[in-house]
N, C-alpha and C positions, 0 to 999 in steps of 0.2 A: 504494500500500500504506500502511496505517496503521503509523507508526513511533513507538515510545516511546523516549526518551532519558532515562536515569535515573542519578542519584547516590544510592546507598543511604543510608538514614538513619544519622545519627551524632549523638552528644551532645557538647556542649562539655567536659563533665567527663571524657570519655574521652581528651582531649588535654591540657587545662590543669588546674592545681590549682583546686579548687572556690573557694578564697579569692581567687584572682587572675584568674579567667577573664574577669571583666568588663572588665579593662584589656588583655587579650591577644587576645580572640577577633577573628577577621578573616573576613568573609564576602565572598569574591571572586565576581564574576560569571564563570561558567565559559566563557571565550571559545572554547576548543576545541570544546566541545559545541555552542555557539551557531553556530559556523562550519559544523559538520556539518549542523545543523538547517537552516541557510539553503540549503545545497547540496541537501539532500533535498527541500526545498520547490521549489527551482528545477527539480527533476526531476519535479515533479508529485505528490509524496507528501504525505500528511497527517501532521504532526509535533506531538507534545506532549512537554513536558519536565517531569520530576518531580525536585525537589531535596530530598534527604534532610536537608539542613541545616535545613529548615523543615517537613518532613513526616515523620511516623512511618512505619515500614514497613507498618503496617496501613493507613494512609491511602494510601500509594503503591499497595499491592496492590488496594485497593478502587477507586481511580481508574483504574488500568491495566485492571482487569477490566471496568469500564464502557466503556473505550475499545476494548478487544479488538484490540490490535495484532497484526500478523503478524511484526513485527521489533521486538526489544527490545535496545537498545544500553546496556550497563551500564558506567559509568565506575569506574575503580579506581586508587587510589594503593596504595602498599605497605601503609600503615596500614589501608586499607579493603578489602583483598583478602578477608578472611574474611566481611565483610559482603556483598561482591559475590557470593561463592559462595552464601551463604545466600539472597540475593535471587533469584539464578538458579534455585535449587532451588524456591523458592516460586512463581516464575512458571511453571515447568514443571508444578507441581502444579495451578495454575490452568488452564493450557492447554498440554498436552504438544506441541502443534503450533507454538507460538510459537518463532521462531528467535532464539536468544540469542547475543549477541556481546559480548565484553569489550574495552574500550578504555581508554586512559589510560596513565600512566607505568609502572605495574607490568606490565600485559600487554605493552606495547611492549618492556620489558626482558626479560621471561621467556618470552614468545611461546608455543611449543607446550607448554612445561612447564605453563602454566595449564590447558590442555585435559587434560593427563595428571592434573592434580590435581583437577579438577572436571568430573565427567561431565555436569553440567547446562549447560555452555557448548557451543554448536555451533561457534563460531569465535572467534578473537581477531584484533584489528587489530595489525599489527606496525610501524606507522608512522603518518604523518599520515592522517587519516580523511576529508578533504573529498572526495577523488576515489574512495577505496576504498569507503566505505560506500554511496554511491548506486549504484555498479557492482554491489556485492554484492546490494543490495535488488532491483536490476533483474533479476539472475539468479534470485533467489528468486521474483519475480513471474512470470517467464516459464517457470519450471521448468527452466532450464539449470543445469548443474553449475558448481561454483565453481573448477574447476581453472585457469581463465584469469584469475582475479581477483588481481592483484598486491597484495602487502602484507597478506596474511592467512595464518593457519594455521587449518585447519578439520578437523572430524571427518567422516570418510567411513566409515560403519559402525563397526567396531572399530579402524579405522586413523586415525592423525593425519597429515594432509598439510600440509606447509609450502610455500607458494608463494614464488616469488622476491620480493624486496622491491620496493616501488614507489619509483621515483625521487622525491626531494623536489620539492615545488612551487617552481619557480624564479620564476615570474611571480605574485607574491602579489597584484598589482593585479587579476588576473583573478578573484579570489575575491569573492563577495558580502560585504557587511558582516554581522557576526554578527546572528542573529535575536533581538535583545534584547527584542522584544515578547513572547517566550515566557516571560519572567521573571514570576513570579506577582505580585511587588511590588518594583519597583526600589528603593523606600525601605528595604527590609530588607537590601540588600547594602551594607554599610558596613565600612570598616576600623576598627581599634581607636580608642577615644576619643582625641582629641588629634592624630590623624594625618590629619585632613581638615578642610577649611574650610567647605565648602558641601555641601548635600544636594539631590537625590540624586547619588550618585557612580557613575560607570561606569569601566570599564577598557578599555584599548586597547593594541594592539601595533603599532609602526611597522616592526618587523623580526622575523625569526625567527633563532635561533641566536646564537652568541657566538664572538668571535675569541680568547677566553681558552682555557686548557686546565687549569682548576682540578681538583684531585684529587677533589673531592666533588661536582662539578656533573654533572647528567644532561643530555645533549643527544642528540637523535636522530642528528644528524650528528656522530658521535664522531670521525671522521677529518678533520673540517673541510674536506670536499671540495666542498660546495655554496656558491654565492654567493661573496662576497669574504671569504676567510679564515674560512669557515664561517658568515657572516652573509648572510641573504637580505633585501634591503631593499625596502620598498615605496617608490613614488615619493612625493615631497613632495606633489604634487597629490592623490594618492589618500589620503594621511594626512589632509590638510586637508578633503577631502570627507567622510571619516568623522567628523572632529571636528564639522563643521557638521551632519551627520546626527544625531549624539548631542545637540547643542544643540537641534535641532528636536524631538527626543523629550522634551526637558525636563530633561536632565542639566545640572548646574551645576558639576560638578568631574569631572576625568578623571585617573586614575592610569595613567601610561604604564608598561607592564609589561616593556618590553625589558630584557634582561639588562644592557645598557648603551646608553643613548640616544646616547652620544657615540662609538660604534664608528666612525662616519664623521663626523668633526668638522664638515666643511663642510655636510653634509646636515643635521646637528642644528642648525647655525646657520641654515640656510635655513628649517627648520620654525619656529623661534622668530621669525624675521623676518617670515614670512608670517602667523603668528598675530597678531602685533602690527599688521601692515599692514591686515589684514581687520577689526581691532578686535573680535575675537571675545570675548564676555563669559563667561569661565569661569576657574576656578582649576585648576591642575594640579600634579602631583607626578611626579618622574621618578627614575630610578636611573642611576648612571654609575660606571665604574671610576675610581679616584683618579688614575691616570696618563694619563687621556684628557681631562681637563677643565682649563680655566684660568679666570681671572677674566673674561676677555672673553666667553667662551661662557656662563658662568653669569650674567653681567649681562644678556646677551641673553635667557636664560630668564626671569629676573626681570621684565624689561620686557614680556615676552609673557604674564605672568600666572602663571608658575610661582612657588609659594610655598615649596616644600621640595624637597630633593634627598637621596636615599639614597646614601651612599658606603660601600662595604664596608671596614670597619676590620679585621675578622677577628682580628688579633693585634697586640700591640705589640712583638713579638720577631721580628727579621728571619729567624732560622732557621726559625721556624714559618711565616712567609709563603713562604719558599722551599720548605718541605715541602708546602705547599698548591699550589705552582706558580702563585702569583698573578701573577708577572711584574712586581711593584711593590715599592717599598721603604717602610719606615716613614716616611721623609721625604716620599715622594710623598703619603702619607696626610695628614701634617701640612700640606703645601702645599695640597692640595685642600680641606681643611676651612677653612683661612685664606681661600682664594679665595671659597668659598661664603659665608662670613660677611661678607666685604667686599662681596660682591654683594647682600647683604641677604636671603639665603635661609635658611630654617630647615634644620638639618642633622640627619638621622637616620642612625644607624650600627648595624649588627649586628656583634657580636663572637662568636668561637667558643671553646669550651673542649673539650679532648679531642683536639686536633690530634695526628697521629702524631709522636712524639718530644717532645711538650710535657711539661714537668714542672709540678708544683704551683707552684713558684717562678715559672716562666714565666707561669702564669695570673695570679699576683699582679701581675706586671709589666704584663700586658694590662689589668688593672683600673686600674692607675695611669695607663696610656696613655689609657684612656677618660676618666679624670678630667682629665688634661692637655688633651685635645682639647676637652672640654666641649661636645659636641654638644647640640642641643636635646632629642633623644630617643636613647636607646641600648637595644639589646636584646642579651641574652646567651644564646646558644644552645648546644646540644650539637651537635658535628659528627655527621652521620648518613651511614652508608654505604649510600645508596639503591642498589638493583639498577640496573645500567646505568652506574654510575660506576666510575672506576678504583680508588677506595678499596674498593669492594665486590669488584671482581674480584681484588684483591691483598690481601685482608683478613689473611691469615696473616702477611704481611710487616709489617703495621702494628699489629695488636693483636687484640682479641677482639670478636666480634659477638654481639648478642642473637639468640636464636632466636624471640623473640616479635615478630610483625609489628606489634603495637600500639605497640611502642617506636619505630617508624620514622617519627617526626616530629622536628622540631627541639626539641621539648620532652622527649621520651623519651630516655633514655641508651642508645642502640642500639649504641654503640661505645665501647670503653675501650682507649686505647693501652697498650702495654707499660710506658710510663713513668709512668702514673698509675693511680689506683684510681677506681672508680665513685663512692665516697663523696667523694673529692676534687673530682670534677666537680660533684656536687651542691652541695658546700660553696662552690666558687668561684662558681657561678651565684647562689646566694643572697647571698653576700657582695658580689658585683658590683652586684646590684640594690639592696641596702641602701645601699651607699656612694654609688652614683651618684645615687639619687633622694632621699637624706636630707640632702644638703648644704644648708645654709641659703641659699647663693647660688642654687641651683637652685630651691628652694621660693619664694624671694622673686621670682625672675624669672617663675615660673609664675603667682604671684599677680598680678603687675603686668600680665600678658598676658590676664587675664580680660576678655573683651569681649562675649561672647554667652552664651546659655543653653547652647549646645553646649560652650563652654569650661568653664562651671561644672560641667556633668555629667561632663566628662572629669576635672576636678579631684577631684570627689567619688569617682569610681571609683578614681582614682589613690591617693587618701588611704587608701581601704579596703585596696587591695593593699599599700601600704606598711606599714600596721598589721600585716597578717598576715606580711609578710616579717620583721618584727622579733619578733612574738609566737610564731610557730610555727617551731621549728627543723626542719630536714629537709623544708621545704615542697615541694621538687621531687622528693622521694624517694617513689615510689609502691610498692605491694606488689610488683609484678613487677620493679621496679628492685632490690629487695633480693636477688633471685636472682643469683648470681654469673655474670657473662659469661665465656665460655670460648672459646678459639680452636678452630676446626674444621679438621681437617687432611684434605686430599685431597678436599674437596667443592667443586664449582664454584659452588654456590649455598648458602653456609654459613648464611644467616639464615632459610632457609625450611624449616620442618619437613616431612618427607615424610609423605604419608598412610599411616596404618597399613594393613597388608595387608587387603584385602577391605572397606575402608571407603570409602564414597563421600565424596570430599573436599568436595562441596557441602553 
């Protein structure tokens, strides 16, 4: 069967301020979709991928019409749900017989509610798609019913049926490598300027899941029942085989997207040692929890070609870390940053504003903490109650949630705790960026590190963003942010507007 996998079209300005989008935009290769594509191919199906980061909806619809698929899988985040519904409706207008299935974080979290909200979707995936989608397509091809397909909810006439969940994939080594050849132009997928060394860049996951239990984190395995403390690890040999596969495809840098590469310390060390032993020529970037790394491990990363590490800072106030259930201390963060710097790694750190129970004064302390740590890069986000997180499920306990799905990015202010105001969160973000990136020592260090044309481009984009951070007050305040967030009582899904009676949600 012909299968189309689609990310609906979106624009950078819908997420980032127009003035700073150049230094913030991040185009990831969508590994989940590419894994599903590889499995569909292995089952004998013809697959094409359409990425709305680079294609307009008109272009997507034109190309899909030419391809004429029998199955269309549409990926959706919370932010992108309205776009996914609109695309499903457009596909049905093109060909009412095409089977449309929603997948991605939002459908996984909301499941059959997505079908109730949009009549143009025939099914939604409720978990990992690598085994589910090929089985679903096989049923469609043979004319069998979908009642036995685990991990989906589907429409049967006017009835919505939810099948039992599919067990998570324990043996990740059994999966084929993602179908990266489906990407229209690997060079288009790049992180923000200054966050990579070499092009083209690809992404890779050595494990799935996380052994943390953070309030704001979305995990399919919410009870941490699969793998080791909720983490399912690929073997070191399988990871190295994919790295070598990526290098053979021409990639020169890899960003490892694990929630924390150091969840298994010894395994992380083995990966680094093996990369070095094989003399693999690439640069790489990883993430780790601050209380899972030490200088020995980080030096091994550096010797294996790692040039930067992302360490979650989140807050400089211990009670806020406790509220987030980070399981780490402010001193753990200090120690990890010191260890990374001694190992010779660049340090990137995200910080959050709007944490439940956080005050404006706490936010100011977090800014001071970021200045004290002095990482090479820092980002200052709004905490977001994505569906499927504990923060979302218990929103009334913590504060007010936006009803506008477009706010559900780390840039939009989708959540305001009872202890702060929306305006204070905006103000803290802009103040943090101003203070961190305007320091003479930071600017001098950035100037001294200019080594390549890429460095110069990153510096130019950064200077433009810094100019607007100072010249335009309320830079992060958008029109919809000015609407007051309000708590919603008695609603299990407070951030999602219900369709008006008689209206087709698609």
